[in-house]
VMD Tcl script that draws the C-alpha trace (Angstrom):
set ca {
  {85.96 33.79 85.93}
  {88.99 32.37 86.93}
  {90.97 35.71 86.54}
  {88.53 37.33 89.02}
  {89.11 34.57 91.77}
  {92.91 34.87 91.43}
  {93.11 38.46 91.80}
  {90.24 39.08 94.06}
  {90.28 41.86 96.68}
  {87.56 44.07 98.06}
  {89.06 47.31 96.45}
  {87.94 45.78 93.08}
  {84.88 43.78 94.28}
  {81.86 44.35 92.04}
  {83.73 45.81 89.11}
  {84.69 43.86 85.96}
  {87.58 46.58 85.08}
  {88.72 48.39 88.15}
  {89.83 51.25 86.34}
  {86.54 51.74 84.18}
  {83.30 52.69 85.82}
  {80.22 53.12 83.67}
  {78.16 54.96 86.23}
  {79.48 56.91 89.40}
  {78.67 55.12 92.56}
  {76.93 56.75 95.65}
  {77.43 55.57 99.58}
  {74.26 54.51 100.84}
  {72.72 52.95 103.78}
  {69.35 51.96 102.97}
  {67.70 48.50 103.57}
  {66.96 46.43 100.56}
  {64.91 43.09 100.14}
  {66.22 40.67 97.13}
  {63.36 38.53 96.13}
  {63.58 35.42 94.04}
  {61.87 31.77 93.80}
  {64.05 30.89 96.71}
  {62.64 33.54 99.04}
  {63.30 36.90 100.37}
  {66.91 38.01 101.53}
  {67.16 41.19 103.62}
  {70.27 43.30 103.05}
  {71.85 46.61 103.65}
  {72.80 48.77 100.45}
  {76.65 49.55 100.76}
  {76.62 51.78 97.53}
  {74.56 52.39 94.40}
  {74.81 53.34 90.90}
  {72.58 53.73 87.90}
  {73.70 50.15 86.86}
  {73.89 48.50 90.06}
  {74.31 47.88 93.91}
  {76.59 46.38 96.26}
  {74.89 44.92 99.47}
  {75.58 43.23 102.70}
  {73.42 40.73 104.21}
  {73.73 37.32 106.42}
  {72.21 35.30 103.71}
  {72.00 36.31 100.00}
  {71.16 34.70 96.84}
  {73.78 32.94 94.78}
  {75.84 34.37 92.09}
  {73.95 34.26 88.62}
  {70.45 34.34 90.46}
  {67.92 36.71 88.77}
  {66.07 38.88 91.46}
  {63.48 41.73 92.14}
  {65.37 44.26 94.36}
  {63.15 46.49 96.54}
  {64.18 49.65 98.43}
  {62.23 52.49 99.85}
  {62.55 54.35 96.42}
  {63.73 51.59 93.69}
  {62.08 48.44 92.38}
  {64.05 46.93 89.57}
  {64.91 43.54 88.23}
  {68.65 42.51 88.48}
  {71.14 39.85 88.62}
  {73.67 38.90 91.41}
  {77.04 39.25 89.33}
  {79.45 38.70 92.39}
  {79.03 37.00 95.82}
  {81.98 36.81 98.52}
  {80.96 36.17 102.09}
  {78.35 38.48 103.18}
  {78.63 40.94 100.21}
  {77.00 40.83 96.82}
  {76.99 43.01 93.81}
  {74.17 43.15 91.44}
  {73.61 44.41 87.90}
  {70.11 46.11 87.22}
  {68.55 44.77 84.01}
  {67.75 48.42 83.06}
  {69.78 51.46 84.56}
  {67.69 53.36 87.11}
  {67.03 57.13 86.91}
  {69.68 59.42 88.28}
  {67.33 60.72 91.11}
  {66.88 57.06 92.37}
  {70.57 57.02 92.79}
}
mol new
graphics top color blue
foreach p $ca { graphics top sphere $p radius 0.5 }
foreach p [lrange $ca 0 end-1] q [lrange $ca 1 end] { graphics top cylinder $p $q radius 0.2 }
display resetview
């Protein structure tokens, strides 16, 4: 975790290894709701892949939180894996179908 904090920049935000991507990302502009025991958090989807999303919001759940992510076409359990200012990255428990991307 310390390695990530020291070398943090937005070009690599949401990636464990900036040189390797498990699934291609597509740009998006959907509205998403993140829900957990702490409440509901409205956000905008920045981009999405089969394995996760990056989202922007005024108030977002903390890093490490388990959430239910809801968009127009997707309902999936996920975990917040990165949080910086108004952007978070979430990793899905189970990859979504390619048509949902």
